[in-house]
Each structure stands twice: as C-alpha cells, then as structure tokens.
Backbone as ProteinMPNN parsed JSONL, in Angstrom:
{"seq_chain_A": "MNEKRERVRKKDQEEAGAKGGKGGKAPPAKGKGAPPAKGAPVAAEEDAEVTKVVYPEAVNHVNNDIKDFLGHFSSSRKIIANSSEGQEPRKRSDEEKQQILEDFNSEQTAESESF", "coords_chain_A": {"N_chain_A": [[96.782, 54.324, 51.915], [98.679, 56.221, 52.099], [97.735, 58.451, 50.899], [96.705, 61.844, 51.088], [94.005, 63.324, 52.731], [91.648, 65.662, 51.581], [90.588, 68.592, 53.102], [87.311, 69.733, 53.521], [85.146, 72.438, 53.674], [81.995, 73.16, 55.31], [80.397, 74.945, 53.867], [81.406, 74.624, 51.299], [80.651, 71.986, 50.876], [77.857, 72.199, 50.803], [77.541, 73.736, 48.483], [78.6, 71.977, 46.623], [76.74, 69.976, 46.851], [74.492, 71.233, 45.846], [75.238, 71.497, 43.22], [75.162, 68.945, 42.383], [77.039, 67.161, 43.118], [78.888, 65.128, 45.467], [77.743, 64.863, 48.912], [75.087, 65.187, 49.253], [71.841, 64.299, 50.606], [71.694, 61.259, 52.421], [70.558, 58.03, 51.325], [67.515, 56.479, 52.582], [67.691, 54.286, 55.443], [68.056, 50.762, 55.075], [65.569, 48.246, 55.629], [64.089, 49.504, 57.63], [61.787, 51.012, 56.736], [58.605, 52.69, 56.277], [56.868, 54.105, 59.094], [54.162, 52.323, 60.712], [50.711, 53.009, 59.948], [48.397, 54.977, 61.903], [46.284, 53.21, 64.081], [46.635, 50.854, 62.79], [46.846, 47.292, 62.791], [48.85, 45.524, 65.193], [51.832, 43.876, 64.392], [52.078, 40.316, 64.294], [54.487, 39.168, 64.759], [55.904, 40.755, 66.578], [54.504, 40.298, 68.955], [55.085, 37.631, 69.379], [57.782, 37.685, 69.947], [58.034, 38.635, 72.523], [59.085, 37.508, 75.563], [58.959, 35.82, 78.701], [60.822, 37.077, 81.369], [63.362, 35.475, 83.105], [64.373, 35.579, 86.335], [67.259, 35.439, 88.495], [67.586, 33.215, 91.332], [67.719, 33.348, 94.926], [68.765, 31.088, 96.158], [70.645, 30.117, 94.427], [73.034, 31.396, 94.814], [76.089, 32.231, 96.587], [77.117, 34.436, 97.838], [76.289, 36.575, 100.46], [75.242, 39.193, 100.341], [74.192, 39.326, 97.781], [72.29, 37.315, 97.992], [70.584, 38.454, 99.924], [69.645, 40.702, 98.508], [68.339, 39.494, 96.3], [66.404, 38.068, 97.663], [64.907, 40.175, 98.704], [64.149, 41.328, 96.289], [62.482, 39.388, 95.182], [60.42, 39.33, 96.974], [57.182, 40.518, 98.065], [56.67, 43.863, 97.609], [54.801, 45.81, 98.0], [53.462, 48.755, 99.276], [51.305, 49.339, 101.847], [49.074, 51.647, 102.959], [47.964, 52.478, 106.11], [45.03, 53.717, 106.745], [42.589, 55.463, 108.522], [39.263, 55.044, 107.917], [37.136, 56.696, 108.647], [38.243, 59.072, 109.49], [39.598, 62.289, 108.758], [42.57, 63.356, 107.037], [45.357, 64.676, 108.946], [45.711, 68.16, 109.325], [47.843, 70.998, 109.154], [47.878, 73.606, 111.554], [47.251, 77.186, 111.395], [49.05, 78.521, 113.044], [51.122, 76.661, 113.252], [51.99, 76.559, 110.591], [52.909, 79.18, 110.303], [55.042, 79.162, 112.111], [56.77, 77.31, 110.897], [57.385, 78.682, 108.544], [58.722, 80.923, 109.601], [60.952, 79.647, 110.776], [62.184, 78.617, 108.491], [62.817, 80.98, 107.094], [64.603, 82.171, 108.918], [66.707, 80.302, 108.94], [67.49, 80.529, 106.295], [68.42, 83.194, 106.138], [70.551, 83.002, 107.926], [72.247, 81.249, 106.57], [72.808, 82.761, 104.288], [74.188, 84.883, 105.4], [76.477, 83.637, 106.261], [77.96, 83.296, 103.994]], "CA_chain_A": [[96.945, 54.939, 53.205], [99.614, 57.321, 51.969], [97.065, 59.606, 50.298], [96.228, 62.868, 52.009], [92.608, 63.699, 52.522], [91.459, 67.094, 51.426], [89.577, 69.109, 54.013], [86.252, 70.46, 52.835], [84.306, 73.189, 54.592], [80.565, 72.901, 55.159], [79.881, 75.781, 52.775], [81.797, 73.984, 50.049], [79.834, 70.781, 50.73], [76.516, 72.614, 50.387], [77.623, 74.149, 47.082], [78.805, 70.78, 45.826], [75.459, 69.266, 46.858], [73.587, 71.954, 44.952], [75.695, 71.252, 41.861], [74.914, 67.55, 42.025], [78.173, 66.356, 43.553], [78.698, 64.419, 46.736], [77.343, 65.716, 50.011], [73.628, 65.245, 49.326], [71.264, 63.493, 51.67], [71.908, 59.827, 52.284], [69.306, 57.307, 51.117], [66.988, 55.954, 53.842], [68.275, 53.019, 55.878], [67.306, 49.587, 54.633], [64.958, 47.443, 56.664], [63.237, 50.264, 58.533], [60.509, 51.273, 56.087], [57.781, 53.747, 56.847], [56.176, 53.661, 60.3], [52.793, 51.896, 60.427], [49.684, 54.031, 60.088], [47.677, 54.932, 63.177], [45.157, 52.296, 64.089], [46.984, 49.62, 62.088], [47.035, 46.201, 63.746], [50.235, 45.244, 65.55], [52.307, 42.662, 63.736], [52.093, 39.146, 65.154], [55.883, 38.853, 65.059], [56.3, 41.481, 67.777], [53.903, 39.627, 70.093], [55.754, 36.357, 69.576], [59.123, 37.927, 70.451], [57.987, 38.944, 73.941], [59.222, 36.314, 76.38], [58.998, 36.106, 80.124], [62.186, 37.183, 81.868], [63.621, 34.607, 84.247], [65.308, 36.223, 87.239], [67.987, 34.475, 89.325], [67.02, 32.957, 92.653], [68.682, 33.525, 96.011], [69.393, 29.812, 96.513], [71.705, 29.818, 93.47], [74.21, 32.22, 95.089], [76.801, 32.034, 97.837], [77.336, 35.761, 98.41], [75.151, 36.95, 101.314], [74.644, 40.444, 99.873], [73.364, 38.986, 96.606], [71.133, 36.559, 98.492], [69.666, 39.405, 100.561], [69.001, 41.508, 97.476], [67.404, 38.674, 95.532], [65.267, 37.787, 98.541], [64.109, 41.402, 98.716], [63.619, 41.525, 94.936], [61.405, 38.433, 94.914], [59.335, 39.501, 97.935], [56.147, 41.492, 97.743], [57.121, 45.151, 98.133], [53.72, 46.781, 97.909], [53.269, 49.5, 100.518], [49.886, 49.525, 102.156], [48.911, 52.727, 103.92], [46.888, 52.248, 107.071], [44.281, 54.947, 106.938], [41.291, 55.299, 109.166], [38.279, 55.446, 106.907], [36.232, 57.727, 109.134], [38.957, 60.284, 109.884], [40.251, 63.073, 107.714], [44.0, 63.493, 107.309], [45.716, 65.788, 109.819], [46.124, 69.387, 108.643], [48.584, 71.91, 110.02], [47.161, 74.821, 111.938], [47.873, 78.408, 110.887], [50.195, 78.815, 113.905], [52.189, 75.743, 112.858], [52.484, 77.016, 109.285], [53.659, 80.409, 110.54], [56.285, 78.772, 112.772], [57.616, 76.678, 109.877], [57.848, 79.757, 107.656], [59.71, 81.703, 110.341], [62.156, 78.821, 110.888], [62.793, 78.557, 107.163], [63.406, 82.299, 106.799], [65.76, 82.396, 109.793], [67.79, 79.45, 108.435], [67.929, 81.076, 105.01], [69.228, 84.393, 106.396], [71.781, 82.558, 108.572], [73.086, 80.68, 105.528], [73.266, 83.826, 103.396], [75.167, 85.676, 106.139], [77.732, 82.89, 106.396], [78.715, 83.428, 102.746]], "C_chain_A": [[97.871, 56.152, 53.131], [98.964, 58.577, 51.396], [96.622, 60.569, 51.377], [94.776, 63.164, 51.7], [92.506, 65.206, 52.454], [90.348, 67.544, 52.359], [88.578, 69.943, 53.232], [85.404, 71.155, 53.877], [82.84, 72.889, 54.316], [79.973, 73.711, 54.016], [80.186, 75.148, 51.434], [80.972, 72.726, 49.807], [78.445, 71.141, 50.237], [76.51, 73.013, 48.922], [77.786, 72.942, 46.189], [77.499, 69.979, 45.754], [74.464, 69.92, 45.919], [73.958, 71.708, 43.497], [75.478, 69.808, 41.437], [76.054, 66.646, 42.423], [77.844, 65.618, 44.829], [78.251, 65.403, 47.812], [75.837, 65.855, 50.12], [73.134, 64.379, 50.464], [71.47, 62.014, 51.37], [70.562, 59.147, 52.04], [68.814, 56.735, 52.438], [67.591, 54.588, 54.155], [67.399, 51.861, 55.442], [66.708, 48.876, 55.83], [64.021, 48.198, 57.581], [61.856, 50.476, 57.929], [59.76, 52.396, 56.776], [57.115, 53.233, 58.112], [54.743, 53.267, 59.969], [51.797, 53.029, 60.675], [48.997, 53.884, 61.441], [46.495, 53.977, 63.051], [45.445, 50.997, 63.363], [47.201, 48.517, 63.116], [48.522, 45.934, 63.972], [50.633, 43.927, 64.911], [52.389, 41.518, 64.732], [53.514, 38.786, 65.556], [56.318, 39.525, 66.353], [55.737, 40.818, 69.028], [54.63, 38.327, 70.402], [57.136, 36.545, 70.188], [59.146, 38.197, 71.949], [58.045, 37.636, 74.719], [59.306, 36.725, 77.833], [60.447, 36.082, 80.593], [62.324, 36.29, 83.098], [64.707, 35.246, 85.091], [66.036, 35.165, 88.073], [67.33, 34.338, 90.697], [68.113, 33.036, 93.709], [69.413, 32.232, 96.337], [70.548, 29.472, 95.58], [73.0, 30.549, 93.772], [74.804, 31.918, 96.456], [76.962, 33.353, 98.575], [76.101, 36.212, 99.184], [74.463, 38.222, 100.842], [73.73, 40.182, 98.672], [72.128, 38.227, 97.048], [70.099, 37.496, 99.112], [68.912, 40.22, 99.511], [67.97, 40.696, 96.708], [66.196, 38.276, 96.368], [64.332, 38.981, 98.608], [63.421, 41.604, 97.368], [62.436, 40.611, 94.662], [60.22, 38.609, 95.857], [58.332, 40.536, 97.445], [56.52, 42.809, 98.399], [56.029, 46.212, 98.069], [53.507, 47.436, 99.274], [51.775, 49.739, 100.711], [49.78, 50.575, 103.246], [47.729, 52.406, 104.821], [46.175, 53.572, 107.311], [42.947, 54.62, 107.605], [40.24, 55.85, 108.218], [37.4, 56.601, 107.37], [36.922, 59.05, 109.436], [39.557, 60.98, 108.673], [41.735, 63.155, 108.027], [44.29, 64.733, 108.148], [46.181, 66.966, 108.981], [46.841, 70.28, 109.637], [47.743, 73.143, 110.319], [47.9, 76.029, 111.377], [49.106, 78.776, 111.715], [51.391, 77.942, 113.532], [52.821, 76.177, 111.531], [53.347, 78.259, 109.44], [55.012, 80.095, 111.168], [57.262, 78.149, 111.77], [58.196, 77.734, 108.945], [58.921, 80.606, 108.334], [61.025, 80.938, 110.481], [62.915, 78.773, 109.57], [63.496, 79.872, 106.839], [64.642, 82.566, 107.652], [66.952, 81.546, 109.344], [68.36, 80.015, 107.135], [68.806, 82.321, 105.223], [70.551, 84.016, 107.055], [72.76, 81.983, 107.536], [73.632, 81.776, 104.619], [74.299, 84.709, 104.093], [76.503, 84.966, 106.248], [78.56, 82.97, 105.126], [79.136, 84.838, 102.629]], "O_chain_A": [[97.842, 57.012, 54.012], [99.569, 59.649, 51.404], [96.209, 60.153, 52.46], [94.378, 63.242, 50.538], [93.191, 65.928, 53.178], [89.28, 66.933, 52.396], [88.953, 70.757, 52.387], [84.986, 70.537, 54.856], [82.482, 72.425, 53.234], [79.13, 73.207, 53.273], [79.343, 75.13, 50.537], [80.627, 72.424, 48.665], [77.906, 70.474, 49.354], [75.581, 72.671, 48.191], [77.186, 72.875, 45.116], [77.19, 69.377, 44.725], [73.678, 69.233, 45.267], [73.086, 71.711, 42.628], [75.599, 69.484, 40.256], [76.037, 65.46, 42.091], [76.683, 65.497, 45.222], [78.364, 66.618, 47.647], [75.349, 66.572, 50.994], [73.929, 63.793, 51.2], [71.426, 61.583, 50.218], [69.532, 59.638, 52.501], [69.622, 56.521, 53.342], [67.953, 53.832, 53.254], [66.172, 51.955, 55.437], [67.275, 48.901, 56.922], [63.213, 47.568, 58.264], [60.853, 50.146, 58.561], [60.242, 52.976, 57.749], [56.822, 52.041, 58.206], [54.159, 53.818, 59.037], [52.028, 53.898, 61.515], [49.011, 52.812, 62.046], [45.803, 53.951, 62.033], [44.586, 50.116, 63.32], [47.697, 48.789, 64.21], [49.342, 46.094, 63.068], [49.853, 42.975, 64.894], [52.734, 41.732, 65.894], [53.72, 38.159, 66.595], [57.033, 38.916, 67.149], [56.411, 40.774, 70.057], [54.776, 37.962, 71.568], [57.622, 35.652, 70.882], [60.181, 38.005, 72.588], [57.185, 36.768, 74.568], [59.682, 37.854, 78.15], [61.203, 35.173, 80.253], [61.505, 36.346, 84.015], [65.831, 35.436, 84.626], [65.477, 34.099, 88.33], [66.615, 35.23, 91.154], [69.289, 32.816, 93.418], [70.571, 32.272, 96.753], [71.361, 28.61, 95.913], [73.986, 30.352, 93.062], [74.125, 31.422, 97.355], [76.946, 33.383, 99.805], [74.997, 36.231, 98.64], [73.24, 38.331, 100.926], [72.642, 40.747, 98.567], [71.034, 38.467, 96.535], [68.9, 37.362, 98.868], [67.699, 40.406, 99.608], [66.851, 41.158, 96.488], [65.088, 38.159, 95.844], [63.111, 38.826, 98.573], [62.256, 41.999, 97.309], [61.488, 41.009, 93.984], [59.133, 38.1, 95.585], [58.607, 41.317, 96.534], [56.671, 42.87, 99.619], [56.331, 47.405, 98.084], [53.389, 46.754, 100.292], [51.091, 50.274, 99.838], [50.333, 50.409, 104.333], [46.634, 52.101, 104.349], [46.69, 54.442, 108.013], [42.286, 53.633, 107.282], [40.328, 56.994, 107.774], [36.963, 57.407, 106.548], [36.245, 60.061, 109.622], [39.966, 60.343, 107.701], [42.119, 63.031, 109.19], [43.562, 65.723, 108.074], [46.954, 66.798, 108.037], [46.494, 70.317, 110.817], [47.008, 73.649, 109.47], [49.042, 75.911, 110.934], [50.091, 79.281, 111.175], [52.528, 78.413, 113.499], [54.042, 76.16, 111.38], [54.387, 78.385, 108.796], [56.021, 80.696, 110.799], [58.457, 78.442, 111.807], [59.376, 77.677, 108.599], [59.917, 80.967, 107.707], [62.097, 81.521, 110.321], [64.141, 78.876, 109.544], [64.633, 79.875, 106.367], [65.622, 83.126, 107.163], [68.088, 82.02, 109.364], [69.57, 79.978, 106.91], [69.826, 82.476, 104.552], [71.574, 84.642, 106.777], [73.966, 82.213, 107.627], [74.796, 81.726, 104.221], [75.198, 85.233, 103.435], [77.549, 85.613, 106.318], [79.766, 82.73, 105.175], [79.792, 85.208, 101.655]]}, "name": "protein", "num_of_chains": 1, "seq": "MNEKRERVRKKDQEEAGAKGGKGGKAPPAKGKGAPPAKGAPVAAEEDAEVTKVVYPEAVNHVNNDIKDFLGHFSSSRKIIANSSEGQEPRKRSDEEKQQILEDFNSEQTAESESF"}
C-alpha cells in the first residue's frame, strides 16, 4: 500500500501495446460465448426459466392507498371506445381551424412580448 503508482498517459499505453507490453485488448469474458446464429432454435433452458409472476393481493395489506392501487392494478383496465358504426368522426370546419390558429398566434405574441 505504500508504493506509489506511476501515471501513464494514453499515448504511452498505445505505444506500450504496440511493443507487446501491457495495455492490449482484454480477452473476451468467460461464459458469454458467441451469439447464436440467426434462425437457430432457442435453448430449452431459457424457456424453463420463465416463471409466472405472482403479484400481491389487496386483502394482504392494511394500508388503504396500497389496497386501492392493488385493486386498480388487478382490475380490467381496457378502454373501450364507444363509436357509432354508421357515423364518421367529427371534423373541424375551416372556420374553426382558422380561429384556433388565430388564438394560438395571439397567445404566442403575447408571451413573446412579456419577455
């Protein structure tokens, strides 16, 4: 611990690497190996490792906020849009579009003037 370390610049490391000293590329990590080829079958080990996640239930908790969240989490949250099959969606008229553009431009100029 009493030894001083010598500082080495990157240029010096590159030169030392070219000469055969330390500073060369590290050997590949063990256990990784080459990635599988495209179209290769997936290993059976990976399929066996996938397990179903068990989530906590609201009845197991005392805290009301946690109970509410878990109740919401376990409920069906799919949003169903009620659309009339025979009607087309409402489109803005040209006058409405023009009014929106004018409002936007007026707000933008008011904000730029305040700075």
